[in-house]
N, C-alpha and C positions, 0 to 999 in steps of 0.2 A: 830481761833479754824481750825486742820487736816480736811479736807475729804476726802472720799473717796478712803482711804491708809487704807491698813491692817498693825496690828499694825508688828513690827518689834523685834526681839532676844534682841536689848538695850533696846527699852520702855518698854518690858516685865521684863525684868532685874530692870528698876529702879520700873515696878510697883511691884514689889515681897521686894524691898526694904522701900518702902516707906511701906506698907502694912502692915511691919514685924516693922515699929516703929508706927502703931498707925494709919497713916490719913487715913482721911473721903475719899468716893468716890471722893468726889466731890474735895475735895485738891489733890488729885491723877490728877483729870480730869484736874483740873487748871494747874496744873504740867507739865502735857504732852500737854496741849493745843489739850486736849479734849474732845468728851460729856462723858458725866457721865456713860449716857447708852452705851457707850462701855467699859466703863470701866468694871460695872459692868457686862455684859453680857462674855468678856475676863475672868475675874476669874471664874464664875459659869459654862463656855462651857470647861475653858483649866485645871480645876483646876483636879487633880489624891485624889482621897480618898478622898477628904473634904480638901486638903490642895494646897495651891496655890507654884507650885515651877515654877520659871520662865526658868529653861533649858525643864523641861518636860511638860509643858506648851507651849511649841515654838513647841518641837518636834509632841504635838498631834496636833497643829494646823497645820503644814506641813503636817500631815498624811490625815486626814479630807479634807486641801485643795486639794489632790492629789486624792482622793475619789471621789471628788467632778467634777472631769474633766472626770469621767468615770463612772457617774449616768448612763449615756443613754443606758452603753448595758446590764442594765437588761430589756430595753424593747423589746430589740432584742433576749432577751432569756428567755423571756415569752409571749408566744403566744398570750394571753388572753389579756393582756395589749396591746400590739401592737394592734389590732383587735381593744380593746376598744378606743385607741388613733384614729384610723386611722376613724371610723366610726365617734369621734366627728369632725374631722375635715374637714368631708367631708359634718360634716351638719354647715359647717363655726363659729364653737368654736374655741376659739384660747385657745394653752396651759394653759392659766390660767383659763379659764372656766371650761377645760377640769378635771382639778387636781381638781378645787374644788368640782365638780360633784360628784367624784369620792370619793372623803371623804363625802358627805354629803351624798350619797348614801350608803356608806359603804361597797365598794367593794373591794371583796380581795385581790388585788391587788392597787398597786401608786405608781405614779413617778411626783415628782416635775416640774413646768412648764419650771424651768431652766435645767430638765433632756432632758424633753422633744424638748427645742427649740436646746440643743447640739444635742440632736439625727436628729434634721429636719437638720443640716447641715454637716449631714455624707453623704457618698454616700447611705446608706441605707435608711435612711428618707428623700434626699433632691426631692425626685420625688414626696412629700406630700405638697411640700412648697408651690405650687400654691391654696392649699388649705386654706393658710393662709387668716384672716383678711384685713392686709395692710402687705407695704414691704416698708421700710425705702427707702426716697426719697432724694436727695440736696432737701436742703432749698432754694428757690429762691430770690432774691429782690423782694421786695415790691413794685408795682408800687402805684407810689400815686393815689387813688380811686378821683374821678371827683368828682364836687361839687354837694351835695345830693339836691333835691325840699323840700322846707319847708313843714313842717308837720302844718296841721295846729292845733291848742288847744294841743300842745305837751307836757306830762308830762314828766320830766324825771325819770331815775331809780332810785333816789335817794328819790321818793316819792310812791315809791312801798313797801306794807303791807311786814312788820315783816317774817308772817308766807308765805310769797314767796322768803324774802330775804335767810334766814335760812333753806329753806325748814320744818317747822316744820307742816304745814297744806295743805293737799291733795287740788288739783283742779288752781292752778296756773301754768301758761305753757310759754314757748320759742315760739316764730313765726320766720322762715327766708324762704330762697328759695333756691332749686337748680335749678344751672340755666345749658339752654344746648350748643349743637357747636354753636361758634359762627356766629353770620347772617343766624341762626334761631331761630324761634319762640318759646316761648311755655319750658316749665322747670317743676319743680315741689313746690309746697307751701307745708311744711313742721312744721308739730309742734311736743314740745314734754314736757308732762308734768315735772314738776323738781322736785317730790318728788317721784314718780312711775319710771320713763324714759321710760313714755310710747309714742311710737312713732307714725304720724300719715304723712300722705300725700296724697296730690293730686296732681293731671294733670293742668295746668293751660296753654293756651294756649299764653297769653303774659305776660304783666308787666303794665298791665293795672288796676289801681285801685279798677274801680268795678269788673273785675273775682275774684279780688283777696279778695274779699270781701264776694264775695259769695262762693268760697273755704272756705274760713276761716267758713260760717256758716256750709259748708255741714262737714267739718274737724270737727266739735267739735258740731256738733248733737249728743247728748244722751251723753254727757259727762260732768263731772263738770267743770265749767270753770269760774274762780274767778276773773283771770287776765290774761294778754296775754303781753307779755315784748319780745319789735319787735327793729328791726333797722330804720334806719332812709332813707329806700328807699322810693321813690316817690310809689311804688305798698300799702305802706300801710297809702295814703294821708287820706280816706274814714274809720280810725279806729274808726272814735265816731258813725258811723252807724252799728257797732259791739255791740251786745250784752253785752259784760265782758269791765270794763275798761284797756286800753291799757298803758304801759308804755316806754319810747324809752334809748336805750343806749346814751350813748354820742358816737359824732362820732367817728370813727376809731378804737371803743373799743369792737372790739367782744367777748373779752375774759371777757367781762360782761354777755355775754348770753351762755357758755362755754356748756352748754349740751346739745344746740343743734346745736355748730358747732361741737361736737362729733358722734351727731345723720347724718348731714350732712356725715361725714368720713364714716360712716357705708353705706348709701345709696350710694356713690360711689363705692363702695365695686362693686355693682350690676350696677351702673349707672355710670360710669366712663364720666371725663372729654375728650368733644367731643360728649358724647351721643346726636344723634339726636329722642328729646321725639316726634316728630311726629310720628314716628316707633314706639313707648312704648305705650300699652295699659294700663289702669286702673288695668283692671286686674294684668297684672303681677307686675306693684306699690303695689299691697294691697298682691299679693305673698311673695311679698321681705318684705315687711312691717312686715309680720306677721313672718317671720324666725327671723327677728331683737329681735319682741317683744318676742318672743319664747326662744329668748336666755335664757340660765342661766348668771347673771349679780353678781360679786362679790361684784360690791358697795350695792346688794340688797338681799344680804347673799346667793348667788348662787339661787335665785327664779329668775324667768323670770320677767318680765316688764309689760305682760298682767296678771299673776297671784296675784302680788303685786298690781295693777291697780283696778283687781278685786275685792283685801282685802279691799281697801281706799275706794271702793264705789266711783269710778272716772268713771268709766264705767255704766251707767245710764242705758242701752236699746242699744240693737246691732242694730247699725246703717249699712246700705245696701249702700256703692260706688256701683253707676253707671259706669260702663268701658265709658269712654271719648276716 
């Protein structure tokens, strides 16, 4: 099946011929080695007056394609829209979140995330790129990790409750660590609730298991906690002393706890690699966590994680973090 390539003129002519002969969408898709959704979308979007004419459909598609390239111009032409987008970027919302919030709050103007990214690539919008949540970087070759210390009474991720795996039940968390600059102690103990995507973070001075156990007790205090999914790091050796059961990912399988990996990425926006956490206060960590938890999230229907967590009853009481 062909992927990532727009339909061409010859393919549209073939669609017209096969459709005229009464072929079904799936039969046409199989003939062209395309997805049935692609064929259905093509006929729906590029028909003229309800009739699919291949040549008219191709011309219509080209006009739309050209128009899409210049959608960003309306941002420069509408001062209110431009101010709204800049304000969102300064709050560290990405273009998709800004577009979603516009729709949700029914603003009298609108720009798609594609138009915003195109605008940010122009000389007019380039200056605001520094507010973007992340930038593309070359993927570095992964260095094989050192052998992990064995976890006593370790239970694999396959034993995790179904409500945690399919996110149907609130209160199941993932846990990880954001480390500081090489040669400096300390970092962040990070947790994220799988259903609401609520993020929590506590400063730690080392990777000692006892210290991370204390951090877990502080981090999950006052929050519904049914289970915690962890990696196989030595900091998790005392997991049995924690109140909720722990389940461990397979070695070198960070994708099995993808939510917390994304949370770490968001935190790295504010605490990049090379940060010396001995110079960072818990108050600053709390400020960053609040920014993240108050962002409108597409996956939550553009609600914030904090808002959704309160709806689900994950936050039982207001916990106070003591500055570290």
